[in-house]
ChimeraX commands (.cxc) that place a marker at each C-alpha (Angstrom):
marker #1 position 171.34,86.56,68.66 radius 0.5
marker #1 position 173.21,84.67,65.98 radius 0.5
marker #1 position 173.88,87.85,63.99 radius 0.5
marker #1 position 176.63,88.68,66.51 radius 0.5
marker #1 position 178.38,85.44,65.54 radius 0.5
marker #1 position 178.33,86.45,61.87 radius 0.5
marker #1 position 180.44,89.53,62.68 radius 0.5
marker #1 position 183.44,87.16,62.64 radius 0.5
marker #1 position 182.23,83.66,61.64 radius 0.5
marker #1 position 180.92,82.47,58.29 radius 0.5
marker #1 position 178.01,80.14,57.60 radius 0.5
marker #1 position 177.62,79.33,53.92 radius 0.5
marker #1 position 177.96,82.65,52.11 radius 0.5
marker #1 position 176.98,84.80,55.11 radius 0.5
marker #1 position 179.26,86.45,57.65 radius 0.5
marker #1 position 182.97,87.15,57.88 radius 0.5
marker #1 position 186.10,84.98,57.51 radius 0.5
marker #1 position 187.89,86.11,60.70 radius 0.5
marker #1 position 186.96,83.01,62.69 radius 0.5
marker #1 position 186.33,79.34,61.97 radius 0.5
marker #1 position 183.31,78.65,59.78 radius 0.5
marker #1 position 180.34,77.42,61.77 radius 0.5
marker #1 position 179.15,75.09,59.02 radius 0.5
marker #1 position 179.20,71.57,60.46 radius 0.5
marker #1 position 178.57,72.70,64.03 radius 0.5
marker #1 position 175.63,70.29,64.24 radius 0.5
marker #1 position 178.15,67.52,64.92 radius 0.5
marker #1 position 180.00,69.35,67.69 radius 0.5
marker #1 position 179.40,68.45,71.31 radius 0.5
marker #1 position 177.51,70.99,73.45 radius 0.5
marker #1 position 180.43,71.12,75.88 radius 0.5
marker #1 position 182.86,72.05,73.09 radius 0.5
marker #1 position 180.51,74.76,71.81 radius 0.5
marker #1 position 180.02,76.18,75.29 radius 0.5
marker #1 position 183.77,76.20,75.95 radius 0.5
marker #1 position 184.38,78.02,72.65 radius 0.5
marker #1 position 181.73,80.62,73.54 radius 0.5
marker #1 position 182.32,81.07,77.27 radius 0.5
marker #1 position 186.09,80.66,77.40 radius 0.5
marker #1 position 187.42,81.19,73.87 radius 0.5
marker #1 position 191.04,81.30,75.06 radius 0.5
marker #1 position 190.72,77.65,76.16 radius 0.5
marker #1 position 189.80,76.55,72.65 radius 0.5
marker #1 position 191.83,78.96,70.50 radius 0.5
marker #1 position 193.38,77.64,67.30 radius 0.5
marker #1 position 196.75,79.24,66.53 radius 0.5
marker #1 position 195.63,81.02,63.35 radius 0.5
marker #1 position 192.72,82.60,65.26 radius 0.5
marker #1 position 194.81,84.05,68.05 radius 0.5
marker #1 position 195.01,87.80,68.56 radius 0.5
marker #1 position 197.71,89.42,66.43 radius 0.5
marker #1 position 199.37,92.51,67.92 radius 0.5
marker #1 position 201.30,95.19,66.07 radius 0.5
marker #1 position 203.39,97.70,67.99 radius 0.5
marker #1 position 204.15,100.71,65.86 radius 0.5
marker #1 position 207.33,102.75,66.00 radius 0.5
marker #1 position 205.35,105.65,67.51 radius 0.5
marker #1 position 204.56,103.42,70.53 radius 0.5
marker #1 position 200.92,102.77,69.68 radius 0.5
marker #1 position 199.74,99.20,69.38 radius 0.5
marker #1 position 196.83,97.53,67.62 radius 0.5
marker #1 position 195.30,94.10,68.03 radius 0.5
marker #1 position 193.11,92.18,65.63 radius 0.5
marker #1 position 192.92,89.20,63.32 radius 0.5
marker #1 position 195.87,88.70,60.95 radius 0.5
marker #1 position 194.41,89.06,57.46 radius 0.5
marker #1 position 197.64,89.40,55.49 radius 0.5
marker #1 position 201.32,89.99,56.11 radius 0.5
marker #1 position 203.93,90.64,53.42 radius 0.5
marker #1 position 206.96,92.84,52.66 radius 0.5
marker #1 position 204.76,95.94,52.25 radius 0.5
marker #1 position 203.07,95.59,55.63 radius 0.5
marker #1 position 200.38,93.87,57.64 radius 0.5
marker #1 position 196.59,94.00,57.44 radius 0.5
marker #1 position 194.57,93.46,60.60 radius 0.5
marker #1 position 190.88,92.58,60.59 radius 0.5
marker #1 position 188.35,93.57,63.22 radius 0.5
marker #1 position 185.01,92.27,64.45 radius 0.5
marker #1 position 182.33,93.25,62.00 radius 0.5
marker #1 position 184.53,93.13,58.92 radius 0.5
marker #1 position 186.66,96.26,59.14 radius 0.5
marker #1 position 190.37,96.10,58.41 radius 0.5
marker #1 position 193.44,98.30,58.52 radius 0.5
marker #1 position 196.73,98.12,56.66 radius 0.5
marker #1 position 199.91,99.12,58.54 radius 0.5
marker #1 position 202.99,99.82,56.45 radius 0.5
marker #1 position 206.05,97.73,57.26 radius 0.5
marker #1 position 208.10,100.91,57.77 radius 0.5
marker #1 position 205.75,101.90,60.66 radius 0.5
marker #1 position 205.98,98.55,62.50 radius 0.5
marker #1 position 208.37,98.08,65.43 radius 0.5
marker #1 position 207.20,94.56,66.32 radius 0.5
marker #1 position 204.37,92.18,65.57 radius 0.5
marker #1 position 203.21,88.70,66.41 radius 0.5
marker #1 position 200.50,86.39,67.68 radius 0.5
marker #1 position 199.45,86.65,71.30 radius 0.5
marker #1 position 199.71,82.98,72.22 radius 0.5
marker #1 position 196.68,81.64,74.02 radius 0.5
marker #1 position 194.51,84.73,73.40 radius 0.5
marker #1 position 191.58,84.13,71.10 radius 0.5
marker #1 position 190.42,86.80,68.69 radius 0.5
marker #1 position 186.93,86.03,70.02 radius 0.5
marker #1 position 186.27,88.32,72.97 radius 0.5
marker #1 position 185.17,86.89,76.29 radius 0.5
marker #1 position 181.79,87.83,77.66 radius 0.5
marker #1 position 179.87,88.01,74.38 radius 0.5
marker #1 position 176.88,86.26,75.92 radius 0.5
marker #1 position 177.20,87.53,79.50 radius 0.5
marker #1 position 174.01,89.56,79.17 radius 0.5
marker #1 position 172.01,86.76,77.53 radius 0.5
marker #1 position 169.39,84.96,79.58 radius 0.5
marker #1 position 169.65,81.19,80.06 radius 0.5
marker #1 position 166.84,80.80,77.53 radius 0.5
marker #1 position 168.68,82.94,74.96 radius 0.5
marker #1 position 171.89,80.91,75.44 radius 0.5
marker #1 position 169.89,77.70,75.03 radius 0.5
marker #1 position 168.24,79.07,71.87 radius 0.5
marker #1 position 171.61,80.12,70.46 radius 0.5
marker #1 position 173.15,76.70,71.08 radius 0.5
marker #1 position 170.09,75.00,69.61 radius 0.5
marker #1 position 170.40,77.10,66.47 radius 0.5
marker #1 position 174.15,76.50,66.13 radius 0.5
marker #1 position 173.46,72.75,66.45 radius 0.5
marker #1 position 171.30,72.95,63.27 radius 0.5
marker #1 position 174.24,74.12,61.13 radius 0.5
marker #1 position 175.32,71.27,58.88 radius 0.5
marker link #1:1,2 radius 0.2
marker link #1:2,3 radius 0.2
marker link #1:3,4 radius 0.2
marker link #1:4,5 radius 0.2
marker link #1:5,6 radius 0.2
marker link #1:6,7 radius 0.2
marker link #1:7,8 radius 0.2
marker link #1:8,9 radius 0.2
marker link #1:9,10 radius 0.2
marker link #1:10,11 radius 0.2
marker link #1:11,12 radius 0.2
marker link #1:12,13 radius 0.2
marker link #1:13,14 radius 0.2
marker link #1:14,15 radius 0.2
marker link #1:15,16 radius 0.2
marker link #1:16,17 radius 0.2
marker link #1:17,18 radius 0.2
marker link #1:18,19 radius 0.2
marker link #1:19,20 radius 0.2
marker link #1:20,21 radius 0.2
marker link #1:21,22 radius 0.2
marker link #1:22,23 radius 0.2
marker link #1:23,24 radius 0.2
marker link #1:24,25 radius 0.2
marker link #1:25,26 radius 0.2
marker link #1:26,27 radius 0.2
marker link #1:27,28 radius 0.2
marker link #1:28,29 radius 0.2
marker link #1:29,30 radius 0.2
marker link #1:30,31 radius 0.2
marker link #1:31,32 radius 0.2
marker link #1:32,33 radius 0.2
marker link #1:33,34 radius 0.2
marker link #1:34,35 radius 0.2
marker link #1:35,36 radius 0.2
marker link #1:36,37 radius 0.2
marker link #1:37,38 radius 0.2
marker link #1:38,39 radius 0.2
marker link #1:39,40 radius 0.2
marker link #1:40,41 radius 0.2
marker link #1:41,42 radius 0.2
marker link #1:42,43 radius 0.2
marker link #1:43,44 radius 0.2
marker link #1:44,45 radius 0.2
marker link #1:45,46 radius 0.2
marker link #1:46,47 radius 0.2
marker link #1:47,48 radius 0.2
marker link #1:48,49 radius 0.2
marker link #1:49,50 radius 0.2
marker link #1:50,51 radius 0.2
marker link #1:51,52 radius 0.2
marker link #1:52,53 radius 0.2
marker link #1:53,54 radius 0.2
marker link #1:54,55 radius 0.2
marker link #1:55,56 radius 0.2
marker link #1:56,57 radius 0.2
marker link #1:57,58 radius 0.2
marker link #1:58,59 radius 0.2
marker link #1:59,60 radius 0.2
marker link #1:60,61 radius 0.2
marker link #1:61,62 radius 0.2
marker link #1:62,63 radius 0.2
marker link #1:63,64 radius 0.2
marker link #1:64,65 radius 0.2
marker link #1:65,66 radius 0.2
marker link #1:66,67 radius 0.2
marker link #1:67,68 radius 0.2
marker link #1:68,69 radius 0.2
marker link #1:69,70 radius 0.2
marker link #1:70,71 radius 0.2
marker link #1:71,72 radius 0.2
marker link #1:72,73 radius 0.2
marker link #1:73,74 radius 0.2
marker link #1:74,75 radius 0.2
marker link #1:75,76 radius 0.2
marker link #1:76,77 radius 0.2
marker link #1:77,78 radius 0.2
marker link #1:78,79 radius 0.2
marker link #1:79,80 radius 0.2
marker link #1:80,81 radius 0.2
marker link #1:81,82 radius 0.2
marker link #1:82,83 radius 0.2
marker link #1:83,84 radius 0.2
marker link #1:84,85 radius 0.2
marker link #1:85,86 radius 0.2
marker link #1:86,87 radius 0.2
marker link #1:87,88 radius 0.2
marker link #1:88,89 radius 0.2
marker link #1:89,90 radius 0.2
marker link #1:90,91 radius 0.2
marker link #1:91,92 radius 0.2
marker link #1:92,93 radius 0.2
marker link #1:93,94 radius 0.2
marker link #1:94,95 radius 0.2
marker link #1:95,96 radius 0.2
marker link #1:96,97 radius 0.2
marker link #1:97,98 radius 0.2
marker link #1:98,99 radius 0.2
marker link #1:99,100 radius 0.2
marker link #1:100,101 radius 0.2
marker link #1:101,102 radius 0.2
marker link #1:102,103 radius 0.2
marker link #1:103,104 radius 0.2
marker link #1:104,105 radius 0.2
marker link #1:105,106 radius 0.2
marker link #1:106,107 radius 0.2
marker link #1:107,108 radius 0.2
marker link #1:108,109 radius 0.2
marker link #1:109,110 radius 0.2
marker link #1:110,111 radius 0.2
marker link #1:111,112 radius 0.2
marker link #1:112,113 radius 0.2
marker link #1:113,114 radius 0.2
marker link #1:114,115 radius 0.2
marker link #1:115,116 radius 0.2
marker link #1:116,117 radius 0.2
marker link #1:117,118 radius 0.2
marker link #1:118,119 radius 0.2
marker link #1:119,120 radius 0.2
marker link #1:120,121 radius 0.2
marker link #1:121,122 radius 0.2
marker link #1:122,123 radius 0.2
marker link #1:123,124 radius 0.2
marker link #1:124,125 radius 0.2
marker link #1:125,126 radius 0.2
view
């Protein structure tokens, strides 16, 4: 179950850097962990909000802001993929305030026992 978390989070040298590292989660309260998992928008940190790019052709993309400079913007996606969009193709861009990069419903199909096991494992991460 935890492998899904590593598609965006990092623990030690495993996983991705698109979300806060889960090292040190052993000290977090269960309520805070559950809020972050069940309602990620309620606990979103500004640098982990969804970043939207609207291109001049009218298409838009949303992801994690990896890098933004004069040449363009790179968005990251769950699982580690990324895409660079040239500045000349961008009509507008910015963070979607209050919308976490972490999708809602990630554990909707988990049983109560699986959710309990996941929380128990996360609570071992020092």
